[in-house]
C-alpha positions, 0 to 999 in steps of 0.5 A: 525488541531485536532489529528487523532482518533483511532481504537483498533483492535482484536490484541490489536494494536491501529491504527490512522486514518482520515475519512471523510464522503461522498458518497460510493463508498468510498476511501480507501488509503493504504500507503507504507513501513515506511510511514505514513498517512501525506503524500503529496498523502494521504493528496491531496486525502482526499482533492479531496475527500472532495470536490466531496463529496466522503467517504474517509480513511487514517490511519497508519499501526501499527509501523508507524506515529501515530499508536502504537508499533515499526516499526521494530516489524511489518510485512506485515500480521500485516499491512494487517491485520490492513487495514482490521481491518479499513476498516472493522470497519470504511467503509460502503459498498464497497471501491475503495482501493488506494495502494501505494507502500508496500500499492499497495501489502497490497491493494492486499492482502485486495481484496483477503481476502474481495472481497465483500468489493472492488469496485476497485483498484489503485496501484502506483508503487505497489510493491507486494512480494518486500520482497522476490524479492527486500529485499532477492533477493538482499542480500548478503550472509553476510546479510542473515547470519546477518539476520539469526543470529541477526535476523535483518539487517539495510539496507541504504534508500534515504527517511532515514539518519538511514536507515531501519531495516529489520527483519528476522520476515518481510522475513519470514512472507512476504513469507506467504504473496506473491500474484504473486506466486498463481493465483491472480483474480481481478474481478472490475475496476484496474488501475496501474500506474508506473513512468519510472524513479522509482527506488525503484520498477522497471517498470518490476514489474508494467508489471509483475503484468499486466500479473499475474493478472486476470480481464477484466477491467485492465490497467497499465499507464507508466509514462515517467520520473516519479520517486518512489515518484509519488507526483508531480502535474501532478502525483496527477492528474493522481491517480485522474483520475484514481480513477475516471475512477475505480468509473465510470466503 
């Protein structure tokens, strides 16, 4: 497969992307924290969109995958800006946003920033406000002191032996981009998918999001036994069905 194309943003970041032409509304996949556009869900949905003749876009936030920048230099606001730049420059008309984990938060921020470009939203184990409600809330006093003094702390990860770096900037910028503290209107079809065995984003988060968001066409599907990856054959079929529902609504 040929390498990705690149978009230069107004902030000077070089965003790697892969775009599939097709009918609208298009579908945009928004990946998770420290993941990239070559993950199982992104690649599977691109093939699904191509088979259906549907326009599709996947990309790497700055500091992720093939895009420019260092991961630990980034923040929620940066990655939301990357998403807005990619959608603005690389898609036409309204889009269905499919956000996985952190991508669910980015999708909500995108819907708030450019509602006229959103036809619907599918959240997969969506993790809004996780820097505050999951990371910061679980830090020990020693970790908070390390973050304040050194500006960073390394946390263990099930997905990386080296763990991952959380910076003071990530936490502080996250606080400027919270979506569960103020009204969250989602005036388009919305589907949230959540596994009951997800230990990274607990089902309680999905229930809180469903209760907080405002919209007339919103549903949450809890999948017994599904974990955070949500990428087995049955889960991928559920994602396809959720996107199809949103497109048909």
